[in-house]
C-alpha positions in Angstrom: -18.0 16.1 -17.0 -14.8 15.7 -19.2 -14.2 13.2 -21.9 -13.6 9.8 -20.3 -10.0 8.7 -19.5 -8.6 5.5 -21.1 -10.1 2.5 -19.4 -13.5 1.0 -19.0 -15.9 2.9 -16.7 -17.4 1.3 -13.7 -21.1 0.4 -13.6 -23.8 2.6 -12.0 -22.7 2.6 -8.3 -23.8 3.9 -4.9 -20.8 4.2 -2.6 -21.8 4.1 1.1 -19.0 5.8 2.9 -18.8 5.0 6.6 -16.5 7.4 8.5 -17.3 10.1 5.9 -16.3 12.9 8.1 -12.9 11.4 9.1 -9.4 12.2 8.0 -9.1 9.5 5.3 -12.4 10.5 3.7 -11.4 14.2 3.6 -7.8 13.6 2.3 -8.3 10.8 -0.2 -11.8 9.3 -0.6 -13.9 12.4 -1.3 -11.4 13.9 -3.7 -10.9 10.5 -5.3 -14.6 10.0 -5.9 -14.9 13.4 -7.4 -12.1 12.7 -9.8 -13.4 9.3 -10.8 -16.8 10.9 -11.5 -15.5 13.9 -13.4 -13.1 11.7 -15.5 -16.0 9.6 -16.7 -14.7 6.4 -14.9 -17.7 6.4 -12.4 -20.2 8.5 -14.5 -23.3 7.2 -12.8 -22.4 7.6 -9.1 -24.2 8.3 -5.9 -22.4 8.8 -2.6 -24.1 8.3 0.8 -21.9 9.5 3.6 -22.5 8.5 7.3 -20.6 8.7 10.6 -21.2 9.2 14.3 -20.8 13.0 13.9 -23.9 15.1 13.5 -24.4 16.3 9.9 -27.1 17.2 7.4 -26.8 16.8 3.7 -26.0 20.5 3.4 -23.2 20.4 6.1 -21.8 17.2 4.5 -21.6 19.0 1.1 -19.8 21.9 2.9 -17.4 19.4 4.5 -16.7 17.8 1.1 -16.2 21.2 -0.6 -13.7 22.2 2.1 -11.9 18.8 1.8 -11.6 19.1 -2.0 -10.4 22.7 -1.7 -7.7 21.7 0.7 -6.6 18.3 -0.6 -7.3 18.2 -4.4 -4.6 19.4 -6.8 -6.8 19.3 -9.8 -8.3 22.6 -10.7 -10.9 21.0 -13.1 -12.1 18.8 -10.2 -12.5 21.8 -8.0 -14.4 23.6 -10.8 -16.8 20.7 -11.1 -17.6 20.3 -7.4 -21.0 22.1 -7.4 -22.3 19.6 -10.0 -20.7 16.7 -8.1 -22.4 17.9 -4.9 -25.8 16.8 -6.4 -24.7 13.1 -6.0 -23.8 13.6 -2.3 -26.2 12.4 0.4 -26.1 12.0 4.2 -27.4 9.3 6.4 -28.0 9.8 10.1 -26.7 7.0 12.4 -29.0 4.1 12.6 -30.2 1.2 10.4 -33.5 2.7 9.3 -31.9 6.0 8.4 -29.2 4.3 6.4 -31.6 2.1 4.4 -33.9 5.1 3.7 -31.1 7.4 2.6 -29.7 4.8 0.2 -33.2 4.3 -1.3 -33.6 8.0 -1.6 -30.2 8.5 -3.3 -31.1 5.9 -5.9 -34.7 7.0 -6.4 -34.0 9.0 -9.6 -31.6 6.5 -11.1 -32.7 4.9 -14.4 -30.6 1.8 -14.0 -30.1 -0.5 -11.0 -27.0 0.6 -8.9 -24.4 -1.7 -7.6 -23.4 -0.8 -4.0 -19.9 -0.4 -2.6 -19.6 -0.1 1.2 -16.4 1.6 2.2 -15.5 1.1 5.8 -13.3 4.1 6.7 -13.6 3.3 10.4 -11.4 2.1 13.2 -10.8 -1.7 13.1 -12.8 -2.3 16.3 -15.8 -0.7 14.6 -15.8 -2.8 11.5 -18.0 -5.7 12.7 -20.6 -3.3 14.0 -20.8 -1.7 10.5 -21.1 -5.2 9.0 -24.0 -6.0 11.3 -25.6 -2.7 10.5 -25.4 -3.4 6.8 -27.0 -6.8 7.3 -29.9 -5.3 9.3 -30.4 -2.6 6.7 -30.7 -5.4 4.0 -27.8 -3.8 2.0 -25.6 -6.9 1.7 -27.0 -8.8 -1.3 -25.1 -8.1 -4.5 -22.9 -5.5 -2.8 -19.2 -5.2 -2.1 -17.3 -4.1 1.0 -14.0 -2.4 1.2 -12.1 -2.8 4.5 -9.1 -0.8 5.8 -6.1 -2.3 7.6 -5.2 -3.9 10.0 -6.9 -7.2 9.3 -6.5 -8.5 12.8 -3.5 -8.2 15.1 -2.3 -11.8 15.1 -3.4 -15.2 13.6 -6.1 -15.8 16.1 -7.7 -12.4 15.7 -7.4 -12.5 11.9 -9.2 -15.9 11.8 -11.9 -14.7 14.2 -12.4 -11.5 12.1 -12.7 -13.4 8.8 -15.1 -15.9 10.3 -17.3 -13.1 11.6 -17.4 -11.2 8.3 -18.0 -14.4 6.3 -21.2 -15.0 8.2 -22.5 -11.9 6.4 -20.4 -11.4 3.3 -19.0 -13.9 0.9 -15.2 -13.7 0.3 -15.9 -12.6 -3.3 -17.6 -9.5 -1.9 -14.7 -8.5 0.4 -11.9 -6.1 -0.7 -9.1 -5.6 1.8 -7.4 -2.4 0.7 -3.7 -1.7 0.5 -3.0 1.7 -1.0 0.6 0.6 -1.9 -0.7 -1.8 -4.5 -2.8 1.0 -6.1 0.3 2.9 -7.1 1.3 3.1 -10.7 4.9 2.0 -9.8 3.7 -1.2 -8.1 1.8 -2.2 -11.2 4.9 -1.3 -13.3 6.8 -4.1 -11.5 4.6 -6.6 -13.3 5.0 -5.0 -16.6 8.8 -4.6 -16.2 9.2 -8.2 -15.1 7.0 -10.1 -17.4 6.9 -8.0 -20.6 10.7 -7.7 -21.1 12.9 -10.5 -22.3 15.9 -8.6 -20.9 14.8 -9.0 -17.3 12.5 -12.0 -16.9 15.2 -14.6 -17.5 17.5 -13.2 -14.8 14.8 -12.6 -12.1 15.9 -15.4 -9.7 18.6 -16.6 -7.2 21.2 -17.2 -9.9 21.5 -13.5 -10.7 19.9 -11.6 -7.8 21.9 -11.2 -4.6 19.3 -9.6 -2.3 16.2 -7.4 -2.4 15.4 -4.3 -0.3 11.9 -2.9 0.3 12.4 0.3 2.2 9.6 2.7 3.3 11.0 5.3 5.8 8.6 8.1 6.9 9.4 11.5 8.2 5.9 11.8 9.8 5.2 11.0 13.4 1.9 9.7 14.9 -0.2 12.5 13.4 -3.0 12.1 16.0 -3.0 8.3 15.8 -1.5 7.7 19.3 -4.1 5.3 20.6 -4.1 3.3 17.4 -0.4 3.1 17.2 0.1 2.1 20.8 -2.1 -1.0 20.1 -0.6 -1.7 16.7 3.0 -0.7 16.2 5.1 -0.5 13.0 5.0 -4.2 12.2 1.3 -4.7 12.3 0.6 -1.3 10.8 3.0 -1.5 7.8 4.7 -4.8 7.3 1.9 -7.3 7.2 -0.5 -5.1 5.3 1.9 -3.2 3.0 5.4 -4.4 2.7 4.6 -8.1 2.4 2.1 -7.3 -0.3 4.8 -5.4 -2.3 7.2 -8.3 -1.7 4.7 -10.7 -3.3 4.5 -8.6 -6.5 8.2 -8.5 -6.6 8.7 -12.3 -6.1 5.7 -14.0 -7.7 5.9 -16.4 -10.5 4.5 -15.5 -13.9 0.7 -15.8 -13.8 -1.0 -17.9 -16.5 -3.1 -14.9 -17.4 -3.5 -11.2 -16.4 -6.7 -11.8 -14.5 -7.4 -11.4 -10.8 -7.6 -15.1 -10.0 -4.3 -16.0 -11.7 -2.4 -13.1 -10.1 -3.9 -13.7 -6.7 -2.9 -17.3 -6.8 0.7 -16.5 -7.6 0.8 -13.9 -4.8 -0.5 -16.5 -2.3 2.1 -19.0 -3.5 4.7 -16.5 -2.4 3.1 -16.2 1.1 2.8 -20.0 1.4 6.6 -20.3 0.6 7.7 -17.7 3.1 9.6 -19.0 6.1 8.5 -17.9 9.6 9.9 -14.5 10.8 12.6 -15.3 13.4 13.0 -12.8 16.2 16.8 -12.8 15.6 16.2 -11.5 12.1 14.2 -8.4 13.3 15.3 -5.0 14.7 12.6 -3.0 16.5 13.1 0.6 17.3 11.3 3.5 19.0 12.1 7.2 18.3 13.4 9.4 21.0 10.5 11.2 22.6 7.8 8.7 21.7 7.0 7.9 25.3 6.4 11.6 25.9 3.7 11.8 23.3 0.2 12.3 24.8 -1.6 9.0 25.4 1.6 6.9 25.2 2.5 4.6 28.1 5.7 6.0 29.8 7.1 2.5 29.7 5.8 1.6 26.2 7.6 -1.0 24.2 5.6 -0.3 21.0 7.9 -0.1 18.0 7.8 2.9 15.8 10.5 1.3 13.5 10.9 -2.2 12.2 13.6 -3.8 10.0 13.7 -7.5 9.2 15.2 -10.2 7.0 12.9 -12.8 5.5 13.2 -15.7 3.0 11.0 -17.3 0.4 11.7 -21.0 0.4 11.1 -21.9 -3.3 13.2 -22.7 -6.3 13.3 -19.2 -7.6 14.3 -17.5 -4.3 15.9 -20.0 -2.0 18.6 -18.4 0.2 18.0 -14.9 -1.3 17.4 -12.5 1.7 14.6 -9.9 1.4 15.3 -6.9 3.7 12.3 -4.8 4.8 12.4 -1.5 6.7 9.9 1.1 7.7 9.5 3.6 10.6 8.4 6.9 11.8 10.4 10.2 12.1 13.2 8.9 10.0 15.7 10.9 7.8 13.6 10.9 4.6 10.2 9.8 3.3 10.7 7.4 0.5 9.3 4.2 -0.9 11.7 2.0 -2.9 12.2 -1.5 -4.0 15.9 -2.2 -4.8 17.1 -5.3 -6.6 20.8 -6.0 -6.0 22.4 -8.1 -8.8 25.2 -10.5 -8.1 28.7 -9.3 -9.1 30.8 -11.3 -11.6 32.6 -14.2 -9.9 36.0 -12.9 -11.1 37.3 -9.5 -12.2 39.7 -8.9 -15.0 40.0 -5.2 -14.3 43.2 -3.9 -12.6 43.4 -2.8 -9.0 42.3 0.7 -8.6 40.0 0.6 -11.6 37.0 1.3 -9.4 35.2 -2.0 -10.0 33.1 -3.0 -7.0 33.8 0.2 -5.1 30.2 1.4 -5.4 28.6 -1.9 -4.7 26.6 -4.2 -7.0 24.4 -3.2 -9.9 20.9 -2.2 -8.7 17.5 -2.0 -10.3 15.5 0.5 -8.2 11.7 1.2 -8.3 10.6 4.4 -6.6 7.0 3.8 -5.4 6.3 7.5 -4.8 3.4 9.1 -6.7 5.8 10.5 -9.3 7.0 7.0 -10.1 10.6 6.4 -11.2 12.9 3.5 -12.1 16.7 3.4 -12.3 19.2 0.8 -13.4 22.8 1.3 -12.2 25.9 -0.3 -13.7 29.6 0.2 -14.2 31.0 1.9 -17.3 34.4 3.1 -18.4 35.3 6.7 -17.7 36.4 8.5 -20.9 40.1 9.0 -21.3 43.3 7.0 -20.9 43.5 3.9 -18.7 40.6 1.8 -17.5 38.9 3.7 -14.8 35.3 2.6 -14.0 32.4 4.7 -12.6 28.9 3.9 -11.6 26.4 5.0 -14.2 22.6 4.8 -14.4 19.7 4.8 -16.8 16.6 6.3 -15.4 12.9 6.6 -16.3 10.5 9.1 -14.6 6.8 9.0 -15.3 6.6 12.8 -15.0 8.9 13.1 -18.0 6.5 11.4 -20.3 3.2 12.3 -21.9 1.5 9.8 -19.7 2.0 11.6 -16.4 -1.5 13.2 -16.4 -3.2 9.8 -17.1 -2.3 8.3 -13.7 -4.8 7.6 -11.0 -4.0 8.2 -7.4 -3.8 5.0 -5.4 -7.1 5.2 -3.7 -8.9 6.2 -6.9 -7.5 3.1 -8.7 -8.5 0.8 -5.8 -12.0 2.2 -5.5 -12.5 1.8 -9.3 -11.2 -1.8 -9.2 -13.4 -2.7 -6.2 -16.5 -1.2 -8.0 -15.7 -3.5 -11.0 -15.2 -6.5 -8.7 -11.5 -6.9 -9.7 -9.5 -8.6 -6.8 -6.1 -8.2 -8.5 -4.9 -5.5 -6.1 -6.6 -6.9 -3.0 -5.8 -9.7 -0.5 -7.9 -12.7 0.3 -8.5 -14.1 3.7 -6.1 -17.0 3.2 -3.3 -14.6 2.4 -3.9 -12.5 5.5 -4.0 -15.5 7.8 -0.8 -17.0 6.3 1.1 -13.7 6.9 0.0 -13.7 10.5 1.0 -17.3 10.8 4.6 -16.7 9.7 4.7 -13.6 11.9 3.7 -15.4 15.1 7.2 -16.4 16.2 8.3 -12.8 16.2 5.0 -11.6 17.8 5.4 -14.2 20.6 9.0 -13.3 21.3 9.6 -9.8 20.1 13.2 -8.5 20.2 13.9 -5.5 22.5 13.1 -2.0 21.3 16.1 0.1 20.5 15.9 3.9 20.8 16.9 5.9 17.8 17.3 9.7 17.2 14.5 11.5 15.3 15.8 12.2 11.8 18.1 9.2 11.6 17.8 6.0 9.7 16.9 3.8 12.7 18.8 2.0 15.4 22.5 1.0 14.7 21.6 -2.7 14.8 20.1 -2.4 11.3 23.7 -2.5 9.9 24.3 -5.8 11.6 21.1 -7.2 10.3 22.0 -6.5 6.6 25.7 -7.2 6.8 27.7 -7.9 4.6 25.4 -5.8 2.4 24.5 -2.2 3.0 21.2 -0.3 3.0 20.3 1.3 -0.3 18.9 4.3 1.5 20.3 6.9 1.9 21.2 7.1 -1.8 24.8 8.2 -2.4 23.8 9.5 -5.8 20.7 11.6 -6.3 18.1 11.0 -9.0 18.6 13.3 -12.0 
């Protein structure tokens, strides 16, 4: 095990991983647990995997070895796998087997272990797992991590929360959103509240509009049945984009602690106006209905763009534009803050002022996080010709780049520690479904768009007189 990274390590912990043979476990969770263990952030770790697939402890170790070999980019993690394999255990399906395997995994531990139950299972299986944990007497003092979606509308979200609360207290529940585990998302808080240059101008007097844009080049990737029941709005907007919006729009918390930050996030949700169908564009990529398992007459959206408002003193009348979709022209994740232009220009006609749009502050939420501030400056030489310039920061250009945690690694560590800062409470989930209900009750028609495009043409009418920030006219450099 290497010297511990900066940060407080988590307590002795047993992670019970449901769906341990699934895609998410292979791509993110098993590599992430290995990295947290090797980095000294979860030094006293046990992992109990279980799923409906037939495995033994030996075959689970083989599965994990293959997953780390394929999905981990860290050579030191790979080199440490055989030692890590000693903390891996496998529980056959069933209450008695689960309880016995957890006890066996902890039998040689010198200290009591906290327990984190990670539900990497389909949403419809979540309550069955909760019931199994109750029967196995594994609830007391434990925490549970749940994957999206958290319901499909207000009624289902309320029913789901009520059922879970019969077994787990809200303080034990961690609803995961990997977007909020990204370094760039946390940088929004630092950028806003630690800098006297930006905090005073972060409101309606200076900001014209905000864009949160998460296009994807990927298609369904084997998730056809899930996507047919869910669609882009339920899959991405409620669980991801609205959460990022809250970080962008929240008031300064009284302290940097989970309760204070969560309260400010939920004030944003409470201030949001209902999503009107006229402010939404739904799309479906060409060929979606030909995908295996898709209804030939399907009206499920693979693309969504919308305009929403936060009705409080800071943001009244400032539109927030959100967009995401499958099989689009690029895979990017940006937040773009457009500042208002000066009310009157003293520069001569033809100087270039205003030709490249307003000044923008852009956060790139990709794993290699970046920020850019664009502004007008004078071109050297005679006359007064203006050009758009930019100042940029890239994490990979600093000495900190190797210190970052992958999103799931950060979220697992925070859940182990009981820190709710990056997670959503039941009241927030229910409020977001409440404001979504008008659109869900009367969804606008689905517009077909070509694969590799930026979505249906109606998106330009939605954002007019503004323009979408993506595609960028100028590349990062």
